[in-house]
N, C-alpha and C positions, 0 to 999 in steps of 0.2 A: 601548639595553638591550633584549634579547630576553626577552619575558615568557612565551612558549609554546614547546613543542617541536614544530616543524613537520616534515613529511616529504613526500616526493614521492609522488604518486598516479599510476600509469600511466594513460595515456589509452586509452579503449575502442577496440577495433578497428573496430567498426561503430557509429557514433554515431547518436543520436536526432535526427531533424528533424521538421518538421511534416507530412511524408508518412508518418512511422512510425506503427505501431500497437503500443501497449504494453499488456501484461497484467501487472497488479501484484497480488501476493497475499502475505499474511503478517501480521506484527505492525503496531503503530501506525506504525512507520517507513515501511512501504509506503504507508500512507494519507497521511503527510506529504509524501512525494516525489510521490505521485500528485496531491495537491491543488496542489502547486507547478506540476506539469506541466499540469494541467487549467486552472488560472488563466491560463496562458500559451498555452492553446488547442492543446495537443498532444492527440492521440487516446489516451485511457487508459480501460481498464476496471479498476477497483480493487476488490479484496476482495468479489466478488459474493456470497460466503458469510459475510460479516462478518469481523471481525478474527480471524485464526488464528495461534496462537503457536507450536505445535510442528511440526517438520518432517514427521513421519509423517502428520499430518492434512493438511498442505499437499499432499503427494504423492498421497494418497488422493483428495482432492477433484478435483485436476486429472486424474488417471487415470480416475476415474469419469465425468468430463465428456466426455473424449475418446472413451471406449468406450461412452458412452450407457448406463451401468449403471442398472438399476432402483433405486429408493430402498430402502435397507436398512431393512426393517421392524423389525429388532431394535434399531435405534438411535433409534427414535421414543419419545417420552415426553410426558406431560401434566403441566404445572405450573401450578397456580392457574387451571385452565380453558383454558390455552393449550397448543398443540401445538408441540413443539420437536424438534430432532434433535441427538443427541450429537456428530455429526461437524461441526457448524456453530455459529456464534455465535448468541446469543439474538436478534440482529437478524432472523434467519430464523425467523419465527413466524407462526402462523395460528390461527384459531378452530376449525378442524376438521382431521382427518387428511387428508381428500381435498384440502382447500385447501392444506395444507402440502406434500403430495406434488406437487401441480401447481406450486406456487411453486418447489420444489427443481428439478423437471424443467425449468422455464423458465430458471432460473439455470444449470443444467447446459448447456442448449442454447446460451444466450448465451455461456458460457465456451468451449464447444467451437468455436463460430464464430470467436471471437477467437483462441483458441489455435492454430487451424489456419492463421491468416493473420497472426499477430503477427510483427512484426520483432524485438521485444524482450519478454522476460519478466523482471520484477523479482521476485526471491524474497527475503523477509526472514525469517530464523530468529529467533524470539524467546526460546525457552527449550528446554532439553533435558530438563527435568522434565516427565514425562507422567503421566496418570492412566489406568489400565486398568480398564475395567468388569469386575467380577468375574463377572457373569452371562454376558457374551459373550466376554471375553478380548480385547476390542478397545480400542485407544487412542482416547480421546475428545478432541475439540477443546475441549469445554466441559462441565463437570459440571452446569451449570444448577442450582446450589444444591441438588443432591440429597444425601442423607446420605453422609457420608464412608465409612461402612462398606461402601458399594457399590463402592468403588474401591480400587485399590492404586497408591500413588505410587511412581515409580521414575525413575532417571536413564537416558536413552538412551545407547547406545554409538555412537561414530562409525560403526562398521560397519553398524549398523541403518539409520542415515540414508543411508549410501552405497547399501545394498541397495535401500531404498525408492525412491530417486531413479534408480538404474540402471534399474529396471523402468519408471518413468515416462518417462525420457529415450529409452529404446528405442522406446516407443510414440510419443512426441512427434516424434521425428525422422523417423518414417515418414510423418506427416501434414504436418510443417512442417520440411523438411530445412535451411532457411536461417535458422532462428530463432537469435537471440543471447540467452543467458541471463545476467542480471546478478544475482549472488548477494551478499547482505550479511547481517551479523549486527546485530540491533537494538541501538542504544545505550541503550534503555530498561532500567532496573534492575528486576529482579524481586525486590525486597527482602523480600516476604512469604515467600519460600523461605528467607531468611536470607542475610546478606552473603557468607559463605564459599560457601554453596550456589549463590548467583547467579554467583559467579566460576567455580565448577566447571562450571556449566551453560554459561556463555559459552565456556569453554575447549573443551568438547565440541563445541559448535557451530562454533567456529573450526577445530578439527581436521577436522570433517566437511566444512566449506566448502573447506578446503585440499585434501582428498582428491578432492573433486569437480572442482575447477579443474585438478588435475593429471591427472585421468582423461579429461576431455572438453575438446576444444579450442574448443568453442562456449560455454564458461562462463568468465566473468571475475568477479573479486571487487572490490567497492567497500568500503573500510574505514570505514564509518560508525561502527562501535563504537570503532575505534582513534582516530578523530578526536575523539570525545567524551571518551574516557578519557585521552588524551594531550595533544592540542592544546587542549582545553577542560576541563582537569582542575581545575575550580573549581565550587563549589556555586552561584555566581552565574549559571551557565549552565543551571541546572535550575529547573523550576517549583517552586511552594511545596511540592509533595509530595516533592521531592527525588528523584524517580523519572524523570520525563519531561523531556527537553530543553525549554528555554523558547524563546521566539520568536527571540531573538538566536542561540541555538545552532542552531535549525532553519535560519535564514537563512544562517548560516556554512556548515553542512553542504551546503545547497542550492548555494551558490556553488562549493564543491568539486566537487559532483556535476556542475554545469553545465560547469565547466572540463574535467572528465574525460570526460563522457558526452554532452554536447549539441554537435551540429555547429555550428561557428561561423557557418554560413550562416543559422542560425535566430536569431542574436543580435539582429539589427535588429528582427525581429518581436517578440521577447521584450521588448526595450526599449520598443517601441510599446505592447504590451499591458500592460506594467507601468505605463506612463504613464496609460493609460485607467483602470486600476484605481485609481490615485491620484486621478484626476479624479472618478471615481464616489464616492470617499470624501470629497471636498472639502466642507468646512463653510463655507457662505457667511456673511458678516457680515450681509447683508441679502438674505434669500431672494426678496424681491419686487422687487428692483432690476432695471432694464433690463439692466444689465451681467451679472447672474447668469442672467437668462432667456436672454440671447444665448449665454452660456457653455454652458448646458444644450442649447440648440438646436444649437450647433456639435458638441457631444459626441454628440448623437443622430445627426447626419449622419455622423460618423466611424464610429459603431457600425454604422449601416446599410450603410456602404460595406464594412466588414470582414465583416459578417454574410453576404455573398455566398459567402464561402469558409470562414468559421469560425462556430461556434455562439455567438452573443451574445444569444440569445433572452431569457434571464433578465435580463441587464443592460438590454436594450431595454425589457422590460416594466416594470422598476422605474423606469427613466428616464421613460418615457411617463406613468406614474402621477404622477410628480413634476411633470412639465410640465403635466399636466391639472389637478393640484391648484393649482399656482401660477397657472394661467391663469384660475382662477375669481375 
């Protein structure tokens, strides 16, 4: 008996391998995929400006980085003694305006460097509902808990999204003509807007994504939203908030992504790195036994061997501390 409605997902034209460089930006789904890739030692820069939900802010941040635009002074604000920027997540924060501007410029420089050399860019649209700051008329990425009277909420039109990304892609292709863009709509439900409003928002995003893939031959669509609402259409695949996909759903979508977008030449290393991750999480029955000490020693040697080509510095530090502690 078949319990889900499955569908075929086209394979990407230019797949990701361990020599690829990936720039990922957008909603929580971008972070999830980026974490899966990073754990398997692919080179990824994820959401340097924090989680960004609406497409207009995504395009603006990338364009400003490539063009090395100065920090928009009108978008700066202070909340509870902390300095923030309306165009970015609250993760981008500092104790002074100068410090914040330097931090933003550093993130822009880092983004520009990766965007100019990236083999793949993963874009995840989260919501088509946006807030315009009434004082500046600009769409903000985050309201930073400012009074609602300062903003006007409205729904984007697919043409607005198309226009914003047309400008960005014209600039991007000048500096990185070979880049492959992977576009997806986040499966995370924005229920605070309302259930009908969330569906309307996702529909706008899906239309915009379709317009972009039909316009540009270097853009392809990955159906993460469709996987969640069709193949996994059951609340048991959501976290307790009934908004975010749970671990099982994330793993399921990752396997679909892997089959569609990861080069099979990388599968052996993926399997090896997943094995290392399981070994690092292993809970020993007797932490002080000779068998466990030997297990940790062999694991350390394996990590040191792979660290010649891949970054296992955090894993090695944690393991060395464990060995040092057990050796006392």
